[in-house]
C-alpha positions as CSV (number, residue, x, y, z in Angstrom):
1,M,187.1,99.7,159.9
2,L,186.1,96.8,157.7
3,S,188.7,94.7,156.0
4,S,189.0,95.3,152.2
5,N,188.2,91.6,151.7
6,V,184.7,91.9,153.3
7,V,181.9,92.1,150.8
8,V,179.0,94.2,152.0
9,P,175.7,92.8,150.9
10,S,173.2,95.0,149.0
11,A,170.0,96.3,150.6
12,N,168.0,93.9,148.5
13,T,170.1,90.9,149.6
14,L,169.7,91.9,153.2
15,C,165.9,92.3,152.9
16,R,165.7,88.9,151.1
17,S,167.8,87.2,153.8
18,I,165.8,88.7,156.6
19,H,162.5,87.7,155.0
20,D,163.8,84.1,154.4
21,Y,165.0,83.9,158.0
22,S,161.6,85.1,159.3
23,Q,159.8,82.6,157.1
24,G,161.9,79.8,158.6
25,I,161.0,81.0,162.1
26,I,157.3,81.0,161.3
27,A,157.6,77.5,159.8
28,G,159.3,76.2,162.9
29,L,156.6,77.7,165.2
30,K,153.8,76.2,163.1
31,Y,155.5,72.8,163.5
32,I,155.7,72.9,167.3
33,I,152.1,74.3,167.9
34,P,149.9,71.1,168.0
35,R,147.3,71.1,165.4
36,A,144.8,69.0,167.3
37,T,144.4,71.4,170.3
38,Q,143.2,74.8,171.2
39,V,145.5,77.6,172.1
40,H,145.4,80.8,174.1
41,L,146.6,84.2,173.0
42,A,147.8,87.3,174.8
43,T,148.4,90.6,173.1
44,D,149.5,94.0,174.2
45,T,150.1,97.3,172.5
46,W,152.4,100.1,173.6
47,T,154.2,103.2,172.3
48,S,158.0,103.4,172.4
49,P,159.8,106.5,173.7
50,N,160.3,107.8,170.2
51,G,156.6,107.6,169.5
52,L,156.4,104.4,167.5
53,A,153.5,102.1,168.3
54,F,153.8,98.3,168.3
55,T,151.7,95.3,169.3
56,R,153.1,91.9,170.4
57,T,151.2,88.6,170.4
58,T,152.1,85.5,172.2
59,V,150.6,82.0,171.9
60,H,150.3,79.7,174.9
61,F,149.7,75.9,174.6
62,I,150.7,72.5,175.9
63,D,153.0,70.7,173.5
64,A,153.3,67.0,172.7
65,E,155.5,66.4,175.8
66,W,152.9,68.0,178.1
67,A,155.0,71.0,178.7
68,M,153.5,74.4,178.9
69,R,154.9,76.6,176.1
70,E,154.8,80.3,175.4
71,E,156.0,81.7,172.0
72,V,156.0,85.1,170.4
73,I,154.1,84.8,167.1
74,G,153.6,88.5,166.3
75,F,155.5,91.8,166.7
76,Q,153.7,94.3,164.4
77,A,154.4,98.0,163.9
78,L,151.1,99.9,164.0
79,G,152.1,103.0,162.1
80,G,150.2,106.2,162.6
81,A,146.7,104.6,162.3
82,S,144.2,105.1,165.1
83,H,144.5,102.2,167.5
84,T,140.8,101.4,167.5
85,G,139.3,98.0,168.4
86,K,138.6,97.4,164.7
87,F,142.1,98.2,163.6
88,L,143.6,96.0,166.4
89,A,141.3,93.2,165.4
90,E,142.5,93.4,161.8
91,K,146.1,93.1,163.0
92,L,145.4,90.2,165.3
93,T,143.5,88.5,162.5
94,E,146.6,88.7,160.3
95,I,148.5,86.7,162.9
96,L,145.7,84.2,163.4
97,G,145.6,83.6,159.6
98,Q,149.4,83.3,159.3
99,F,149.5,80.5,161.9
100,D,146.2,78.9,161.1
101,L,144.9,79.6,164.6
102,A,141.5,81.3,163.9
103,Q,139.5,78.1,164.5
104,R,141.7,77.0,167.4
105,M,142.0,80.2,169.6
106,L,140.1,79.7,172.9
107,C,141.0,82.5,175.3
108,L,142.4,86.0,174.5
109,V,144.2,87.9,177.3
110,T,144.6,91.7,177.1
111,D,144.9,94.6,179.5
112,N,141.8,96.6,180.4
113,E,142.0,99.3,177.8
114,Q,138.5,100.0,176.2
115,S,139.9,99.4,172.8
116,N,140.7,95.8,173.7
117,Y,137.1,95.1,174.7
118,L,136.1,96.4,171.3
119,L,138.9,94.3,169.7
120,A,137.3,91.2,171.3
121,R,133.9,92.1,169.9
122,E,135.3,92.7,166.4
123,L,136.9,89.2,166.4
124,Q,133.5,87.6,166.5
125,G,133.1,88.4,162.8
126,K,136.7,87.4,161.8
127,G,136.2,83.7,161.2
128,L,136.8,82.4,164.7
129,G,135.1,79.2,165.8
130,P,131.3,79.5,166.1
131,K,131.4,79.0,169.8
132,W,133.9,81.9,170.4
133,N,132.2,84.4,172.7
134,P,134.1,87.5,173.9
135,D,132.1,87.7,177.1
136,Q,133.4,84.2,178.0
137,Y,136.8,84.0,176.4
138,H,138.2,87.5,176.5
139,L,140.1,87.7,179.8
140,P,141.5,90.8,181.4
141,C,145.1,90.4,182.5
142,F,145.2,89.8,186.3
143,A,148.6,91.5,186.6
144,H,147.2,94.7,185.0
145,V,144.2,94.6,187.3
146,L,146.5,94.1,190.4
147,A,148.7,97.0,189.2
148,L,145.8,99.4,188.8
149,A,144.4,98.4,192.2
150,S,147.8,98.8,193.8
151,K,148.3,102.2,192.2
152,A,144.9,103.4,193.3
153,F,145.6,102.1,196.8
154,M,149.0,103.9,197.0
155,E,147.5,107.1,195.7
156,N,144.8,107.0,198.3
157,L,147.6,106.7,200.9
158,K,149.1,109.8,199.3
159,S,152.4,108.1,199.4
160,Q,155.1,110.2,197.7
161,P,158.5,108.5,197.3
162,V,161.7,110.5,197.8
163,N,163.6,110.0,194.5
164,E,167.1,110.4,196.2
165,A,166.2,107.5,198.6
166,F,164.7,105.2,196.1
167,D,166.9,105.6,193.1
168,H,164.3,103.6,191.0
169,N,164.8,100.6,193.2
170,P,161.7,99.2,194.9
171,D,163.6,97.5,197.8
172,P,164.2,100.8,199.7
173,F,160.5,101.4,199.4
174,I,159.9,98.1,201.3
175,N,162.5,99.2,203.9
176,V,160.6,102.5,204.5
177,L,157.4,100.6,205.0
178,Q,159.0,98.3,207.5
179,Q,159.7,101.3,209.8
180,Y,155.9,101.4,210.5
181,P,154.3,99.2,213.2
182,S,154.9,95.5,212.3
183,G,151.2,94.6,211.8
184,L,150.4,97.5,209.5
185,F,152.3,96.6,206.3
186,S,153.3,93.0,207.0
187,C,150.9,91.4,204.5
188,T,152.8,89.6,201.7
189,I,150.3,90.6,199.1
190,F,150.7,94.2,200.1
191,K,154.4,94.1,199.6
192,L,153.8,92.4,196.2
193,S,151.4,95.2,195.3
194,V,153.9,97.8,196.3
195,H,156.4,96.4,193.9
196,V,153.8,96.3,191.1
197,A,152.6,99.8,191.8
198,Y,156.1,101.1,192.0
199,N,157.0,99.6,188.6
200,V,153.8,101.0,187.1
201,K,154.6,104.5,188.3
202,Y,158.3,104.5,187.7
């Protein structure tokens, strides 16, 4: 129970405070992103368990101290609109404009959804630098490629985990594999793929 001396701010005051705080965060991010260098962006879209769609955008760059930096510059609700490449390009263009990055974006990393390839095509007409070419600068996420390959590999093995044994923990999965002949599943990259595929599926 709140003390009787506590003054609860109005909805308008809360909205104004949140807006002012977000503007301060944006100003701080603009300050630390070097203006005389190109940057790389990564974006991903997903739907929450309650059916709400969001997209998150991160910027990657080397700062004045030669340290690699990664900062979240966008977290947008997508609403009920169709998540077409054109729509996603419009949302990303809003972020680029907000941070003055349109002329400085070099590479864009996404997963392998078809809409993201269309997104990259749509960006060509959104005021990016004249040399920006989606065939050259749109990069598929390697982790996503590895996850898809691992998942397909495990499905081809027809491997079916026993839920009681795994309890959503990939380590027992490795223990089961180690029961096979030592040379069969000893490859480190395979064990890494197992972890990735397990996380993708569960």
